[in-house]
Each structure stands twice: as structure tokens, then as C-alpha cells.
C-alpha positions in Angstrom: 0.2 0.2 -0.2 0.9 3.6 -0.3 0.0 6.8 1.5 -0.5 10.4 -0.1 -0.4 13.3 2.0 -1.5 16.8 0.1 -2.7 20.1 1.8 -3.5 23.8 1.1 -2.7 26.5 3.7 -5.5 28.5 2.0 -8.0 25.8 1.7 -7.8 25.5 -2.2 -9.0 21.5 -1.7 -7.9 21.4 -6.2 -4.0 21.9 -4.5 -4.7 19.3 -1.4 -5.2 16.7 -4.1 -3.2 17.4 -6.8 -1.6 14.3 -7.8 -4.0 12.0 -6.1 -5.3 9.3 -8.6 -6.9 6.1 -7.5 -7.2 6.5 -4.0 -8.8 3.8 -2.2 -9.7 5.7 1.4 -9.8 9.2 2.2 -9.2 11.2 5.3 -10.6 15.0 5.0 -9.5 17.2 7.9 -10.3 21.2 7.4 -11.1 24.1 8.2 -14.7 25.1 10.3 -15.6 28.1 7.9 -14.3 25.5 4.5 -15.6 22.6 5.7 -19.0 22.1 4.2 -17.9 23.3 1.1 -14.4 20.5 1.3 -16.6 17.7 1.8 -18.9 18.2 -1.0 -16.1 19.0 -3.2 -13.9 16.3 -2.8 -17.4 13.7 -3.2 -17.8 15.2 -6.4 -13.9 14.4 -7.3 -14.0 11.3 -5.8 -17.6 9.5 -5.7 -18.1 6.7 -4.4 -14.8 6.6 -2.4 -14.8 5.8 1.1 -14.3 8.9 2.9 -14.6 10.3 6.6 -13.6 13.7 8.0 -13.4 16.4 10.3 -12.4 19.9 11.4 -9.0 20.1 13.0 -5.2 21.0 12.3 -3.2 18.1 10.0 0.4 17.8 9.5 3.2 15.6 7.6 6.6 17.2 7.8 4.6 20.6 8.7 1.7 21.9 10.1 -1.4 23.3 8.4 -3.4 24.8 10.7 -5.7 26.5 8.6 -6.6 25.3 5.2 -7.6 21.6 4.1 -5.3 18.8 4.7 -6.1 15.0 2.5 -4.3 11.8 3.4 -5.6 8.9 1.4 -4.2 5.5 1.3 -4.2 3.3 -2.2 -2.2 0.9 -3.7 -3.5 -2.1 -1.5 -6.0 -1.8 0.8 -9.6 -2.5 1.1 -11.7 0.3 2.4 -15.0 0.8 3.9 -16.6 4.3 6.0 -19.8 4.7 7.8 -21.6 6.5 10.5 -22.6 5.9 14.0 -25.1 8.8 14.8 -26.8 10.0 18.0 -23.6 9.1 19.9 -24.9 10.8 22.9 -27.7 8.9 23.4 -27.5 5.3 21.5 -25.0 4.4 19.1 -25.8 1.0 20.0 -28.8 1.5 17.7 -26.3 1.8 14.7 -24.0 -1.0 15.5 -25.2 -3.0 12.6 -23.7 -0.9 10.2 -20.2 -2.0 11.5 -21.1 -5.4 12.2 -21.4 -5.3 8.1 -18.9 -3.6 7.8 -16.4 -6.0 9.2 -17.7 -8.8 7.3 -17.8 -6.8 4.1 -13.8 -5.7 4.7 -13.7 -9.8 5.8 -9.9 -8.9 7.9 -8.9 -9.0 11.6 -6.4 -7.7 13.6 -3.1 -8.6 11.9 -4.0 -6.7 8.6 -7.6 -4.6 9.7 -7.4 -1.4 11.4 -10.8 0.9 12.2 -10.0 4.8 11.8 -12.6 7.2 13.6 -13.5 10.9 14.0 -15.8 11.2 16.9 -17.9 14.5 17.8 -18.4 13.8 20.9 -19.5 11.0 24.2 -16.0 9.3 22.8 -16.0 7.2 26.1 -19.0 5.8 25.5 -18.7 5.6 21.2 -15.4 3.3 21.9 -17.1 0.7 24.2 -20.0 0.3 21.9 -17.3 -0.2 18.5 -15.6 -2.0 20.6 -18.2 -4.8 21.2 -17.9 -5.4 17.9 -14.0 -5.0 16.8 -13.2 -6.9 19.9 -14.6 -10.2 18.2 -12.0 -9.8 15.4 -9.3 -8.4 17.0 -9.4 -5.3 15.3 -7.8 -2.7 16.8 -8.6 1.0 16.6 -6.5 4.7 16.3 -8.9 8.2 15.9 -9.8 11.1 17.4 -12.0 13.7 18.2 -12.7 16.8 15.7 -13.6 20.3 16.3 -17.3 22.5 16.4 -19.3 19.0 16.5 -19.0 17.5 13.1 -17.8 14.6 11.0 -18.2 13.7 7.3 -19.1 10.4 5.9 -18.4 10.1 2.1 -19.5 13.2 1.3 -22.2 13.7 4.1 -21.9 15.8 6.8 -23.4 14.6 10.4 -23.2 16.2 14.1 -23.7 13.9 16.9 -22.2 11.1 15.4 -18.9 8.7 14.2 -17.3 8.7 11.3 -15.5 5.4 11.1 -13.1 3.4 8.5 -12.4 -0.2 8.4 -9.0 -0.8 6.7 -7.8 -4.3 5.2 -4.2 -3.6 4.6 -3.9 -6.6 1.3 0.0 -6.7 1.5 0.7 -7.0 5.6 0.0 -6.1 8.6 -0.9 -3.3 11.0 -0.3 -2.7 14.4 -1.4 0.4 16.8 1.1 2.5 19.4 0.3 4.8 22.0 3.0 7.5 23.6 3.0 8.5 27.0 5.3 11.7 27.8 4.0 11.7 31.9 5.3 9.8 34.1 4.4 9.5 37.8 4.8 12.7 40.4 5.4 11.6 43.9 3.6 9.5 45.8 0.2 11.0 45.7 -3.2 8.9 45.2 -6.6 10.6 45.0 -10.0 9.0 45.4 -12.7 11.3 43.4 -15.7 11.9 45.0 -18.8 14.6 43.7 -18.5 13.8 40.3 -20.2 14.8 37.5 -20.2 12.0 35.2 -21.8 14.1 32.2 -19.6 17.1 32.3 -16.5 15.3 33.2 -16.4 17.3 36.8 -14.0 16.0 39.6 -15.5 18.0 43.3 -13.3 16.7 45.5 -10.2 14.4 46.0 -9.9 12.4 49.3 -12.3 14.3 50.7 -11.1 18.2 49.3 -12.0 20.1 46.8 -10.7 19.2 43.7 -9.0 22.5 42.6 -7.9 23.3 46.0 -5.6 19.7 46.3 -4.6 20.2 42.4 -3.3 24.6 43.6 -1.8 23.7 47.1 0.4 20.6 45.8 1.6 22.5 42.7 1.7 26.0 43.9 -0.1 27.3 41.5 -3.2 29.9 41.3 -6.4 29.6 39.4 -5.8 31.5 36.6 -2.5 29.3 35.9 -4.4 25.7 36.5 -5.4 25.4 32.7 -1.9 26.1 31.8 -0.2 23.9 34.7 -2.6 20.7 33.3 0.5 20.8 30.1 2.9 19.9 32.2 1.0 17.9 35.7 -2.3 16.1 34.5 -4.4 13.7 36.1 -3.5 9.9 35.5 -5.9 6.7 35.7 -3.7 3.8 36.6 -5.5 1.0 34.1 -3.7 -2.2 34.3 -0.1 -1.6 33.0 -1.4 1.1 31.5 -1.6 5.1 33.0 -4.7 6.9 31.3 -4.3 10.8 30.7 -6.9 13.0 32.1 -6.5 17.1 31.4 -7.7 19.4 33.4 -10.2 21.6 30.7 -11.5 24.6 33.3 -12.1 25.3 37.1 -15.8 25.5 37.7 -16.1 26.7 41.1 -13.9 24.8 43.9 -13.8 21.7 41.2 -11.8 20.7 38.2 -13.7 20.0 34.8 -12.0 17.5 32.6 -11.7 16.2 28.7 -12.2 12.6 29.6 -14.5 11.2 32.5 -13.9 10.6 36.2 -16.4 8.3 38.5 -17.0 8.4 42.0 -14.5 6.2 43.5 -12.0 6.1 40.7 -7.8 6.1 41.8 -6.3 8.8 40.3 -2.5 9.9 40.3 -0.8 13.1 39.6 1.9 13.1 36.7 4.8 15.5 35.5 6.5 16.0 32.1 9.0 13.0 31.6 11.8 13.6 29.0 9.6 13.7 26.0 12.6 13.9 23.1 13.8 10.6 24.6 9.9 9.0 24.4 9.5 10.0 21.0 13.0 8.5 20.4 11.7 5.2 21.9 8.7 5.2 20.1 10.2 5.6 16.8 12.9 3.1 17.2 10.3 0.4 18.6 8.3 1.0 15.2 11.2 0.7 13.2 11.7 -2.9 15.4 9.0 -3.8 15.1 8.5 -3.2 11.0 11.2 -2.8 9.3 9.3 -1.9 6.4 7.2 1.2 6.6 4.7 2.0 4.3 2.4 4.6 6.5 2.0 5.9 9.8 -0.6 7.4 10.0 -1.0 9.4 13.8 -3.6 11.3 16.1 -1.7 14.2 18.1 -3.5 15.8 21.2 -4.4 19.3 20.9 -2.1 19.8 24.0 0.7 18.2 23.0 0.8 20.5 19.9 0.3 23.3 22.6 3.4 21.9 24.5 5.8 21.3 21.5 5.0 24.7 20.2 5.8 26.5 23.2 9.0 24.9 23.9 9.8 24.7 20.0 10.2 21.2 19.6 7.4 20.9 17.3 9.2 21.3 14.2 11.6 19.4 15.2 9.1 16.4 16.4 7.6 16.0 12.6 11.0 15.7 11.0 11.7 12.6 13.3 8.5 11.4 13.1 9.2 11.6 9.2 12.2 8.7 9.7 9.3 6.2 9.8 8.8 7.1 6.3 5.3 8.2 5.2 3.8 9.9 8.5 0.8 11.8 8.6 -1.8 12.4 10.8 -4.5 14.7 12.7 -3.9 17.4 15.7 -7.2 15.9 17.9 -9.4 16.9 21.4 -9.2 13.4 22.6 -6.7 10.7 21.2 -8.9 7.0 20.5 -6.8 3.8 20.8 -8.6 0.8 20.7 -11.0 0.8 23.5 -9.7 3.6 25.3 -10.6 7.4 25.2 -7.0 9.0 26.5 -6.0 12.8 26.5 -2.6 14.4 26.0 -1.1 11.4 24.2 -0.1 10.5 20.6 -2.2 7.6 19.2 -1.0 6.2 15.6 -1.5 3.0 13.4 1.3 1.8 11.4 1.4 -0.1 7.6 4.1 -2.7 7.0 
């Protein structure tokens, strides 16, 4: 297989797809202002080709912060794209679409991946999708786009998740997740007074969550939203740590980008040597896949902001380009198999 990446900083779709012939699957990443036009134009240009899209920034060796980016797979994939609707209330209602698509593509975990762009309620969506994917051990990589909109096969949906099943006809696929944080101290918190719907933590160990965070890190209310770049919360999940970013301060409580439930056990994290972590990820992928056709990744918006603030973003994209054809999306939340994570990078590698 082969991966194509095209871009236009001005939002000229014709420029972005210049040289793209006979694609077998397409991903669109566009600005909010031009999203609707891009979705319609793309479908007219490549009628019947499976496609998903969302609003967001993208990259290959450089960023596309406005405008439009196109990632396409060709020369050796089988793909189908579809949508689960009403994700805020009942995505399970549409699960037969996914079941049928799995049968249509005919792959399994060794050679097939699910890629999704979500408009919200990510944790519930991933649990729903996983009821089908786990039967074939098919991995998943994806993320949340902006403005609550996604596109599938030339149509725009709200309150939905766009997904594609992609089978590599010539080799394996494998998903990865990168965490650039480590445990800080021996802090251990029991969450309570949570609001699951709004992802709010009311108290930690019986004390107001905001006060606990401020006292440990010696920050003010105004500094919390930038401090979370360096010190998010973490939730232990087996041998893995799920990162929980702080979204805003709500009185004495903290609203997050990921759901926290009463009695969840949380820890505090600190930024590790992210350059060394990235090098290890690249080395691991190269060891697992001596020959790589494509790498598609989703980087968290907070990682993007952190890397930009530290002057590392350009270097990061250059280093990832050592893998070969690497391109991806800046998301508002990352998906890794059945997990919804924050401040992470997830990716799928095609042999």
C-alpha cells in the first residue's frame, strides 16, 4: 500500500489533491469555515470512494493550521466508511452498520484497523464500537474533531462518529500509544462528588479538587489550565496510565476532558523527557516494522501546544518522518483501541 498526503494552507482543495489518482480511502481535515464546501467537493471529485472527515489541524513534515489536508491510502487496501449516529444517547442503535462493514472488509487484527473521527461522548462510542471489533481483535486509532461535526462519504453529520475499516492487502497493521508523562511523587486520590456527564471532579480525598491541585503544585486559579500541560492527572488502567487533562475550573471543582467517576483512583503526573520518549517510540516501531508503508497518527491538541511552546514541534515532525510516510491529525482527544485518552499520541503503522 501507499499513503498520500496533500495540503493547502489557503484551503484550496484542488491544490491539496493534486497528484492523487485512484485512491482507495480518503481522510479530510479542514477548517470549520470551509468544511462543508470541502466535503461536497471531495465527493464530487472522487465519487464512491470511502471517506471520513473532521474539522482540525493536520500535518506531515509540517503543520497545516488552517486550510485543508488530505490523507489517502492507495495501491493495496480494502476499505469501507460509515457512521454511527446519536452518539450522545444511543450509538448502539446503529451497530449493525459496523457489523456488516466488518464482514464486508473481511479482515482481522493482523491486517485490519478501524480509524474513527468522533464528535463527542468518546468513551461511550469506543465501548460500543469495541463490542464488534473485539470479536475479530481489530485495533482502533482515532480522535475527536472540532465543532461537533464529522463527514462520511460526502455527507456531514453532527452527534456522530465517522469510522473506516481499512485492510492492508500486503502486510500487517499495529497500533501504538505514546505517553510523555510519568508519576509525580506518591500522591493517590479517591475522586468523589463527580459529575459524569460534564466530566467534573468535585473532591479528591474529601477536599475540593481545585484546592488539592493548587496546594500541591503551588499554582493559582489562572495558572491551572496551563499547568495541566505539565501536570495532568492519571488513572491507572492495568499496566497502563490514562492521562486526564484539566479543561476548566468550576468553582472549587475541576472539569476535565475525560470522564472521572466516584471512587476512581487518580494519581498526579509530571512531564518526562519527551524527546527521549519520542526516540524510543520511533525505535520500537522500526524494530517491529523494518519495512513501513504508512504511519497515521493522532496528536493531542495539548501536546501540540506544549511542543510549540518549547520550540519542538518542527523537530518532532522531522523525527517522525524518519518512519517514512507519516501524517496525521491534531485531535481534541485520542482513541486507542477501546480507550479514550488525553495528552497522548496514538498511531497505526502499516507494513
